PAVEXTI-54580 format. One line per 10 residues: number of its first residue (from 1); for each residue y, x, z of C-alpha. Coordinates in nm, 3 decimals. Each point is the difference from the previous one (the first is absolute). Last residue first. Example, Ala and Ser with C-alpha at 12.3 -4.5 7.8 and 13.67 -1.06 7.14 Angstrom:
<pts>
2> -0.106:1.367:0.714; -0.344:-0.137:0.066
</pts>
This chain:
<pts>
502> 1.133:1.513:0.628; 0.036:-0.194:-0.305; -0.150:0.147:-0.268; 0.218:0.051:-0.347; -0.121:-0.224:-0.259; -0.247:0.003:-0.309; -0.052:-0.318:-0.103; -0.262:-0.221:0.086; -0.045:-0.334:-0.267; 0.146:0.153:-0.259
492> 0.243:-0.186:-0.227; 0.299:-0.095:0.220; 0.015:0.403:0.106; 0.037:0.062:-0.403; 0.345:-0.135:0.102; 0.218:-0.286:-0.185; -0.303:-0.223:-0.065; 0.011:-0.274:-0.322; -0.355:-0.100:0.041; -0.011:0.156:-0.351
482> 0.217:0.303:-0.003; -0.170:0.152:0.312; -0.307:-0.069:-0.079; 0.097:0.214:-0.329; 0.109:0.255:0.234; -0.304:0.024:0.239; -0.216:0.070:-0.298; 0.189:0.278:-0.098; -0.082:0.152:-0.374; -0.166:0.268:-0.196
472> -0.109:0.013:-0.347; -0.135:0.216:-0.178; -0.032:0.069:-0.457; -0.285:0.217:-0.104; -0.037:0.239:-0.281; -0.339:0.087:0.076; -0.087:0.302:0.244; -0.211:0.308:-0.051; -0.195:0.236:0.198; 0.261:0.182:0.088
462> 0.191:-0.309:0.138; -0.269:-0.006:0.279; 0.039:0.330:0.050; 0.404:-0.087:0.060; -0.100:-0.219:0.251; -0.218:0.219:0.188; 0.230:0.266:0.035; 0.240:-0.220:0.192; 0.310:0.209:0.009; 0.020:0.076:0.335
452> 0.294:-0.099:0.294; 0.058:0.128:0.273; 0.337:-0.181:0.048; 0.297:0.173:0.207; 0.289:-0.093:-0.271; -0.024:0.313:-0.253; -0.390:-0.082:0.036; 0.088:-0.322:-0.169; 0.165:0.154:-0.287; -0.268:0.277:-0.033
442> -0.229:-0.301:-0.045; 0.167:-0.145:-0.246; 0.056:0.286:-0.182; -0.407:0.059:-0.033; -0.012:-0.354:-0.017; 0.173:0.012:-0.353; -0.150:0.280:-0.121; -0.324:-0.092:0.088; 0.035:-0.343:-0.203; 0.131:0.163:-0.302
432> -0.318:0.243:-0.025; -0.207:-0.304:0.095; 0.187:-0.232:-0.318; -0.126:-0.322:0.090; 0.366:-0.130:0.140; -0.002:-0.407:0.031; 0.205:-0.244:-0.208; 0.153:-0.068:0.302; 0.076:-0.288:0.219; 0.151:-0.095:0.366
422> 0.046:-0.341:0.178; 0.268:-0.192:0.192; 0.285:0.195:0.028; 0.265:-0.236:0.143; 0.367:-0.123:-0.104; -0.176:-0.371:0.007; -0.238:0.113:-0.284; -0.043:0.307:-0.099; -0.272:0.157:-0.252; -0.099:0.389:-0.002
412> -0.061:0.192:-0.367; -0.141:0.318:-0.116; -0.072:0.199:-0.317; 0.189:0.284:0.054; 0.346:0.131:-0.030; 0.099:0.364:-0.078; -0.320:0.016:-0.272; 0.199:-0.234:-0.199; -0.194:-0.150:-0.341; -0.359:0.100:0.158
402> 0.100:-0.144:0.313; -0.095:0.170:0.321; -0.289:-0.134:0.186; 0.045:-0.083:0.319; -0.187:0.095:0.340; 0.296:0.253:0.067; 0.305:-0.317:-0.048; 0.266:0.177:0.207; 0.115:0.298:-0.239; -0.174:-0.129:-0.311
392> 0.319:-0.250:-0.013; -0.050:-0.380:-0.035; -0.112:-0.221:-0.316; 0.039:-0.317:0.129; 0.148:-0.275:0.216; -0.193:-0.325:-0.042; 0.254:-0.309:0.164; -0.108:-0.340:0.154; 0.323:-0.103:0.112; 0.216:0.127:0.298
382> 0.050:0.303:-0.169; 0.317:0.111:0.138; -0.103:0.203:0.327; -0.183:0.225:-0.200; 0.327:0.157:-0.195; 0.221:0.132:0.119; -0.070:0.293:0.261; -0.397:0.020:-0.090; 0.095:-0.021:-0.340; 0.213:0.253:0.052
372> -0.275:0.262:0.246; -0.205:-0.080:-0.336; 0.220:0.149:-0.244; 0.064:0.318:0.274; -0.350:0.060:-0.021; -0.117:-0.016:-0.370; 0.408:0.203:-0.071; -0.137:0.300:0.228; 0.056:0.031:0.398; 0.123:0.330:0.156
362> 0.181:-0.159:0.265; -0.304:-0.218:0.046; 0.061:-0.273:0.244; 0.244:-0.151:-0.235; 0.308:-0.186:0.157; 0.136:-0.248:-0.224; 0.345:-0.048:0.016; 0.094:-0.088:-0.383; 0.168:0.398:-0.070; -0.326:0.108:0.195
352> -0.231:-0.125:-0.212; 0.240:0.040:-0.304; -0.015:0.413:0.081; -0.359:-0.002:0.058; -0.071:-0.113:-0.351; 0.239:0.280:-0.175; -0.163:0.260:0.234; -0.342:-0.151:-0.133; 0.129:0.050:-0.335; 0.118:-0.158:-0.333
342> 0.031:-0.327:0.167; 0.076:-0.253:-0.257; -0.343:-0.122:-0.042; 0.009:-0.133:0.359; 0.337:-0.168:-0.026; 0.159:-0.132:0.336; 0.184:-0.349:-0.021; -0.175:-0.084:0.356; -0.154:-0.355:-0.100; -0.087:0.037:-0.374
332> -0.049:0.357:-0.021; -0.199:0.020:0.288; -0.247:-0.301:-0.142; -0.001:0.158:-0.324; -0.125:0.331:0.102; -0.259:-0.178:0.245; -0.100:-0.191:-0.335; 0.040:-0.336:0.001; -0.229:-0.318:-0.027; 0.102:-0.341:0.108
322> -0.290:-0.218:0.083; -0.135:-0.296:-0.229; 0.060:-0.334:0.118; -0.227:-0.159:0.253; 0.053:0.259:0.313; 0.342:-0.161:0.074; 0.111:0.057:0.360; 0.237:-0.223:0.169; 0.194:0.070:0.215; 0.068:-0.146:0.346
312> -0.222:0.262:0.196; -0.315:-0.002:-0.307; 0.020:-0.310:-0.150; -0.315:0.000:-0.294; 0.007:-0.086:-0.349; -0.388:0.118:-0.135; -0.051:-0.337:0.154; -0.315:-0.206:0.168; 0.087:0.264:0.320; -0.388:0.163:0.017
302> -0.151:-0.092:-0.349; 0.348:0.104:-0.185; 0.111:0.290:0.224; -0.325:0.120:-0.087; -0.006:-0.065:-0.406; 0.383:0.140:0.003; -0.029:0.341:0.205; -0.336:0.068:-0.166; 0.193:-0.068:-0.344; 0.251:0.260:0.085
292> -0.256:0.222:0.118; -0.191:0.000:-0.277; 0.265:0.018:-0.294; 0.161:0.342:0.180; -0.400:0.149:0.049; 0.007:-0.038:-0.384; 0.330:0.194:-0.039; -0.137:0.231:0.236; -0.269:0.112:-0.157; -0.326:-0.124:-0.134
282> -0.358:0.184:-0.079; -0.131:-0.003:0.353; 0.090:-0.231:0.269; 0.133:0.070:0.355; 0.092:-0.219:0.273; 0.159:0.009:0.342; 0.120:-0.274:0.247; 0.130:0.097:0.320; 0.051:-0.109:0.343; 0.132:0.114:0.324
272> 0.075:0.260:0.276; 0.258:0.143:0.074; 0.217:-0.256:-0.084; 0.311:-0.032:-0.213; 0.179:-0.263:-0.178; 0.199:-0.159:0.279; 0.003:0.339:0.184; -0.196:0.285:0.144; -0.014:0.371:-0.062; -0.305:0.216:-0.109
262> -0.336:0.071:0.065; -0.152:-0.108:-0.303; -0.390:-0.222:0.047; -0.091:-0.205:-0.292; -0.237:-0.304:-0.005; -0.166:-0.032:-0.300; -0.046:-0.288:-0.261; -0.183:0.190:-0.267; -0.022:-0.009:-0.338; -0.238:0.148:-0.303
252> 0.007:-0.029:-0.401; -0.184:0.283:-0.194; -0.295:0.074:0.273; -0.143:0.340:-0.155; 0.036:0.236:0.223; 0.354:0.139:-0.142; 0.124:-0.370:0.073; -0.138:0.057:0.322; 0.152:0.338:0.114; 0.347:-0.260:-0.102
242> -0.089:-0.170:0.300; -0.094:0.279:0.198; 0.395:0.115:-0.059; 0.140:-0.357:0.023; -0.094:-0.126:0.314; 0.397:0.135:0.237; 0.081:0.121:0.289; -0.344:0.059:0.095; -0.088:0.085:0.431; -0.016:0.372:-0.021
232> -0.247:0.191:0.191; -0.022:0.326:0.233; -0.369:0.168:0.038; -0.226:0.074:0.264; -0.269:-0.191:-0.259; -0.116:-0.180:0.346; 0.306:-0.082:0.142; 0.208:-0.090:-0.335; 0.362:-0.001:0.123; 0.296:-0.220:-0.096
222> 0.326:0.054:-0.197; 0.203:-0.253:-0.122; 0.162:0.049:-0.363; 0.351:0.107:-0.111; 0.104:-0.154:-0.355; 0.135:0.239:-0.241; -0.342:0.062:-0.147; -0.145:0.357:0.054; -0.304:-0.102:0.099; -0.137:0.060:0.349
212> -0.391:0.058:-0.060; -0.290:-0.138:0.168; 0.097:-0.322:-0.040; -0.108:-0.311:0.204; 0.032:-0.374:-0.134; -0.247:0.046:-0.271; -0.089:-0.198:-0.326; -0.096:-0.363:-0.011; -0.058:-0.155:-0.325; 0.135:-0.293:-0.200
202> -0.121:-0.008:-0.396; 0.256:-0.123:-0.262; -0.107:-0.219:-0.276; 0.262:-0.209:-0.033; -0.104:-0.317:0.168; -0.066:0.246:0.310; 0.356:0.142:0.007; 0.131:-0.374:-0.021; -0.237:-0.127:0.291; 0.067:0.286:0.182
192> 0.408:-0.053:0.014; -0.130:-0.358:0.054; -0.152:0.056:0.330; 0.259:0.222:0.125; 0.231:-0.262:-0.078; -0.221:-0.255:0.204; 0.015:0.248:0.293; 0.342:0.022:0.025; 0.015:-0.428:-0.025; -0.188:-0.007:0.288
182> 0.223:0.263:0.157; 0.295:-0.176:-0.123; -0.110:-0.370:0.147; -0.092:0.140:0.340; 0.325:0.119:0.022; 0.115:-0.355:-0.092; -0.214:-0.147:0.273; 0.282:0.174:0.286; -0.145:-0.052:0.348; -0.381:0.117:-0.051
172> 0.017:0.257:-0.241; 0.324:0.162:0.207; -0.207:0.008:0.303; -0.276:0.233:-0.228; 0.291:0.218:-0.120; 0.085:0.090:0.346; 0.163:0.311:-0.080; 0.202:-0.100:-0.370; 0.077:-0.309:0.203; 0.144:0.147:0.336
162> 0.218:0.225:-0.296; 0.125:-0.336:-0.167; 0.089:-0.163:0.319; -0.077:-0.405:-0.132; -0.289:-0.081:0.127; -0.025:-0.373:-0.022; 0.381:-0.217:0.085; -0.160:-0.345:0.054; -0.310:0.087:0.178; 0.096:0.297:0.253
152> -0.201:0.244:-0.038; -0.373:0.015:0.139; -0.054:0.063:0.367; -0.274:0.314:0.022; -0.303:-0.084:0.191; -0.188:-0.189:-0.270; -0.312:-0.148:0.104; -0.335:-0.049:-0.281; -0.215:-0.272:-0.051; 0.107:-0.323:0.188
142> -0.155:-0.327:-0.123; 0.080:-0.331:-0.094; -0.185:-0.363:-0.062; 0.091:-0.290:-0.096; 0.307:0.073:-0.158; 0.218:-0.165:-0.253; 0.114:0.184:-0.275; 0.327:-0.019:-0.135; 0.196:-0.065:-0.373; 0.311:-0.135:0.086
132> 0.132:-0.293:-0.062; 0.229:-0.144:0.268; -0.289:-0.242:0.131; -0.254:0.304:-0.005; -0.232:0.085:-0.312; -0.336:0.032:0.087; -0.289:0.271:-0.025; -0.272:-0.080:0.268; -0.075:0.276:0.291; -0.155:0.363:0.053
122> 0.279:0.248:0.117; -0.108:0.377:0.067; 0.288:0.189:0.171; 0.185:0.336:0.044; 0.275:0.030:0.244; 0.326:0.094:-0.153; 0.176:-0.267:0.248; -0.190:-0.051:0.306; -0.343:-0.135:0.176; 0.115:-0.175:0.289
112> -0.024:-0.357:-0.136; -0.355:0.066:-0.161; -0.124:0.050:0.339; 0.116:-0.349:0.148; -0.092:-0.149:-0.368; -0.345:0.131:0.017; -0.039:-0.169:0.396; 0.170:-0.326:-0.107; -0.223:-0.075:-0.352; 0.008:0.126:-0.373
102> 0.158:-0.335:-0.114; 0.109:-0.248:0.316; 0.234:0.370:0.088; 0.150:0.020:-0.363; 0.081:0.285:-0.239; 0.152:-0.108:-0.325; -0.009:0.352:-0.268; 0.302:0.059:-0.208; -0.094:0.249:-0.287; 0.055:0.352:-0.080
92> -0.036:0.196:-0.318; -0.253:0.201:-0.190; -0.164:0.276:0.249; 0.057:-0.230:0.291; 0.263:-0.163:0.181; -0.026:-0.288:0.293; 0.300:-0.222:0.008; -0.037:-0.195:0.424; 0.067:-0.359:0.062; -0.126:-0.075:0.339
82> -0.099:-0.338:0.161; -0.076:-0.085:0.402; 0.374:0.135:0.078; 0.186:0.031:-0.359; 0.012:0.348:0.005; 0.088:0.148:-0.352; -0.154:0.323:-0.056; 0.076:0.310:-0.295; -0.187:0.270:-0.145; -0.371:-0.042:0.102
72> -0.200:0.218:-0.245; -0.218:-0.066:-0.205; -0.387:-0.218:-0.037; -0.075:-0.286:-0.195; -0.283:-0.200:0.006; -0.013:-0.353:-0.179; -0.080:-0.394:0.025; 0.099:-0.195:-0.285; 0.277:-0.275:0.051; 0.197:0.126:-0.300
62> -0.168:0.302:-0.151; -0.006:-0.136:-0.350; 0.361:-0.152:0.015; 0.119:0.324:0.167; -0.131:0.282:-0.245; 0.311:0.214:-0.010; 0.083:-0.053:0.384; -0.367:0.047:0.094; -0.017:0.249:-0.184; 0.255:0.199:0.115
52> -0.127:-0.011:0.334; -0.338:0.157:-0.072; -0.254:-0.202:0.029; -0.444:0.031:0.049; 0.060:0.223:0.319; -0.297:0.158:0.189; 0.141:0.170:0.324; -0.193:0.351:0.097; 0.042:0.253:0.290; 0.135:-0.125:0.327
42> -0.060:0.232:0.251; 0.407:0.028:-0.009; 0.046:-0.338:0.096; -0.195:0.090:0.377; -0.088:-0.348:0.091; -0.202:0.095:0.272; 0.252:-0.174:0.269; 0.067:0.336:0.126; 0.102:0.126:-0.325; 0.185:-0.308:-0.072
32> 0.195:0.070:0.363; 0.042:0.415:-0.163; 0.150:-0.161:-0.329; 0.232:-0.218:0.205; 0.121:0.324:0.238; 0.015:0.182:-0.340; 0.238:-0.254:-0.145; 0.185:0.032:0.315; 0.043:0.373:0.003; 0.085:-0.030:-0.388
22> 0.292:-0.257:0.071; 0.136:0.263:0.322; -0.001:0.251:-0.222; 0.188:-0.151:-0.266; 0.280:-0.120:0.295; 0.035:0.335:0.113; 0.019:0.147:-0.376; 0.305:-0.268:-0.058; -0.077:-0.321:-0.195; 0.197:-0.085:-0.303
12> -0.203:0.202:-0.261; -0.389:-0.057:0.130; 0.122:-0.389:0.085; -0.023:-0.134:0.348; -0.007:-0.405:-0.017; -0.326:-0.044:0.086; -0.006:0.247:0.333; 0.321:-0.255:0.112; -0.193:-0.332:-0.060; -0.334:0.159:0.199
2> 0.282:0.098:0.322; 0.072:0.357:0.084
</pts>
């Protein structure tokens, strides 16, 4: 296989045999370097004084100035005794002019054997070519690390979605917009923290490993602690520990936490994901509505420059006041079913059957029927930001009942782009009512085969007294999807969960 043939092989166009051959030849080159005492992997440091983006942004100041940059060689244009290469660092890429007369024959001969993907250090003068491209005229070049694999074809990048998720490191090399998404993700998280810190919230950390499988609907991952010889459960929420802190006297707390749920995967679900949960003493769910609406508006302005953002071709308006509807109002609007016209659970179930909605629980009470109709008829229509509030007590075990209508709780969820984005309560602080609800939840989970238990320590915390409290949790990944116009959660997770390859 000739040098030109090797140079033209790409990660996507080549057969396994071709890629094996490329790797074999590159290892041969590496071994030759090592035999010559020039092993690139022994380089421990390279002092840079500029980034490619800085050179572009500040060209007027840096023209004819000597700079030292380092990065990955992304392309090469061979003109015999001179080459143009593109070098990419964490901030972008720049063209470098490498000429035999400037770096010497011996170094130039070595340079011609380097490969696309190798990491190089460049020292040279900043200039603009006749065609107007900002470049560096190298007078010194150094190999800092060897790439043993070919990069994907330069014009089409890494386009296979499955391969991009599995080899995110290559995706980041080839697709600058992907790197931009994760820069923006980091900034979004920082802006959320800044917003909450500015409102007097305290960021805390709570345990990831729990000794009790609680009765909540999500299935946990199970592990084993060898020293204690007990099974432990990766957390499915941060809620109960954060509310313990409200009991303990912290009036405003939040956590940006990694959550683990042993469930399915789709465009909006990954087994591990990031949530933000916050709790504030002496407020209620209406107070949390005001907080989250203002937070989203503020974060969007600061990150995107506007609270009106495009998502998959639709403008999402977070600037205008968000729509507010009770669950019963929303179900009536989109399905015609009127909760307040149902005189019995049987009548509610009959209406669900008439509307073609299959109920998981054949003896479902009115509240669960209402929730099932909401899922079937309403959620997909909530494209613009919408609060749905006053949820049935049957599916809200941690929310306080409405004093004016005990069949409902002071709970809301908010929806954008047809997806649930967050969940909030006026938190239940009655330990007797909480125990009753936990026991009912645990009973149901055990029927499903779980080894769930009542969290007795949390009940004890409530028995010491928790003030009236508003609590809210939202998926950070879904917020990032919204603000980066990403259709899948895997697009905003650096390393999404993937089925292992054989």
